[in-house]
C-alpha positions as CSV (number, residue, x, y, z in Angstrom):
1,M,-32.2,128.7,-71.8
2,T,-33.3,125.5,-73.4
3,W,-31.8,122.0,-73.3
4,V,-32.8,118.4,-74.0
5,H,-32.3,115.3,-71.9
6,Y,-33.2,111.7,-72.4
7,D,-35.5,110.2,-69.7
8,N,-34.3,106.6,-69.3
9,V,-37.5,105.5,-67.5
10,E,-40.1,106.8,-70.0
11,K,-37.6,106.4,-72.9
12,V,-38.4,109.8,-74.3
13,D,-36.5,113.1,-75.0
14,I,-37.5,115.9,-72.6
15,V,-37.2,119.5,-73.7
16,N,-36.4,121.8,-70.7
17,V,-36.8,125.6,-70.7
18,V,-36.0,128.0,-67.8
19,L,-37.1,131.5,-68.4
20,P,-36.8,134.6,-66.2
21,V,-39.9,136.7,-66.0
22,I,-40.2,140.4,-65.2
23,S,-40.7,140.5,-61.4
24,G,-44.2,141.7,-60.5
25,S,-45.7,140.5,-63.8
26,E,-49.3,139.5,-63.6
27,N,-51.6,137.1,-65.6
28,V,-48.7,135.0,-66.8
29,D,-50.0,132.4,-69.3
30,F,-48.2,130.2,-71.8
31,N,-49.1,128.3,-74.9
32,L,-47.4,126.1,-77.4
33,S,-47.5,126.9,-81.1
34,E,-49.5,124.5,-83.3
35,D,-46.3,123.0,-84.8
36,G,-44.9,122.4,-81.3
37,M,-41.7,124.4,-82.1
38,M,-42.3,127.5,-80.0
39,L,-43.3,128.4,-76.4
40,I,-45.3,131.6,-76.1
41,I,-45.6,133.3,-72.8
42,D,-48.0,136.2,-72.4
43,F,-48.1,138.5,-69.4
44,T,-49.3,141.8,-68.0
45,R,-46.6,144.3,-67.1
46,P,-46.3,145.2,-63.4
47,T,-48.1,148.2,-61.8
48,L,-44.7,149.8,-61.0
49,I,-44.0,150.7,-64.6
50,V,-47.3,152.1,-65.5
51,V,-48.3,154.3,-62.5
52,P,-46.1,157.3,-62.1
53,R,-47.0,157.9,-58.4
54,V,-45.8,154.4,-57.6
55,L,-42.7,154.6,-59.8
56,F,-41.4,158.0,-58.6
57,C,-42.6,158.2,-54.9
58,R,-40.6,155.3,-53.5
59,K,-37.6,157.3,-52.4
60,A,-37.4,159.5,-49.3
61,N,-36.5,162.4,-51.6
62,S,-39.2,161.6,-54.2
63,V,-39.7,163.8,-57.3
64,P,-42.7,166.1,-57.1
65,M,-45.7,164.9,-59.3
66,T,-45.4,168.2,-61.2
67,H,-41.8,167.4,-62.4
68,P,-41.5,167.4,-66.3
69,R,-40.3,163.9,-66.2
70,I,-43.5,162.7,-64.6
71,S,-45.7,165.0,-66.6
72,A,-44.2,163.6,-69.9
73,M,-44.6,160.0,-68.7
74,S,-48.2,160.7,-67.7
75,A,-49.0,162.3,-71.1
76,E,-47.5,159.3,-72.9
77,L,-49.5,156.9,-70.8
78,V,-52.7,158.8,-71.7
79,K,-51.6,158.8,-75.4
80,Q,-51.2,155.1,-75.4
81,A,-54.4,154.5,-73.4
82,I,-52.4,152.8,-70.6
83,S,-53.7,152.9,-67.0
84,E,-53.7,150.9,-63.9
85,K,-56.8,149.1,-65.2
86,A,-55.5,148.8,-68.8
87,K,-51.9,147.8,-68.3
88,P,-49.7,146.9,-71.3
89,T,-49.0,143.3,-72.0
90,G,-45.9,141.6,-73.1
91,C,-45.0,138.4,-75.0
92,I,-41.9,136.2,-74.9
93,I,-41.4,133.7,-77.7
94,V,-38.9,130.9,-77.2
95,R,-37.9,128.7,-80.2
96,L,-37.6,125.1,-79.0
97,P,-34.7,122.9,-80.1
98,V,-37.0,120.1,-81.2
99,K,-40.7,119.6,-81.7
100,V,-42.7,119.0,-78.5
101,Q,-46.1,117.3,-77.8
102,R,-49.0,119.7,-77.0
103,E,-51.3,117.3,-75.3
104,V,-52.2,117.8,-71.6
105,G,-50.1,115.4,-69.5
106,T,-47.0,115.7,-71.8
107,W,-45.7,118.8,-70.1
108,E,-45.3,120.4,-66.7
109,Y,-44.1,123.7,-65.3
110,E,-43.2,125.4,-62.1
111,G,-43.1,129.1,-61.2
112,M,-40.3,129.9,-58.7
113,R,-38.9,132.9,-56.9
114,M,-35.3,133.2,-55.7
115,N,-34.3,136.5,-54.0
116,D,-35.6,139.1,-56.5
117,T,-35.9,136.9,-59.5
118,D,-39.0,135.2,-60.8
119,A,-38.6,132.3,-63.2
120,I,-40.5,129.5,-64.8
121,L,-39.1,126.0,-65.4
122,F,-40.9,124.0,-68.1
123,S,-40.5,120.4,-69.2
124,F,-42.1,119.1,-72.4
125,K,-42.0,115.6,-73.9
126,A,-40.5,115.8,-77.3
127,F,-42.3,114.4,-80.3
128,Q,-40.9,110.9,-80.6
129,K,-40.8,109.7,-84.2
130,R,-38.0,107.2,-83.8
131,A,-39.1,105.8,-80.4
132,V,-42.7,105.3,-81.4
133,I,-41.7,103.0,-84.4
134,E,-38.8,101.2,-82.7
135,D,-40.7,100.4,-79.5
136,A,-44.0,99.5,-81.2
137,N,-44.8,95.9,-82.0
138,T,-44.7,96.0,-85.8
139,K,-44.8,92.3,-86.5
140,V,-47.7,91.1,-88.6
141,T,-49.1,87.6,-88.0
142,F,-51.8,85.9,-89.9
143,K,-54.2,83.5,-88.3
């Protein structure tokens, strides 16, 4: 979810993004596109979904490791060169409602966990065309 609010103190628009992340994801990293219009979040998928013994042995009546379901998953993991050491990655791209600044100090973020949900809350200063000109001293004086 994205939304924009106006900060009356700094006199700038702030773009906010809250984004749920797959619980257990590792190496979560974000970047902004060069044009400041997209937020890109890269992550490594959790161990649970790439290790059959972890995925299927969590119940009291777990499935034997020789079960066709597990064998087929194991074969697919080998085929795709996926392992505990080479986990697949994922990418989430969020289109922002307005252009944001990319400079350090113009954004902040916070990772949070509530019950079983992981989420990231981002705040970015929007690119301020109007405010920069209106608030600047544009009067020319000659001495």
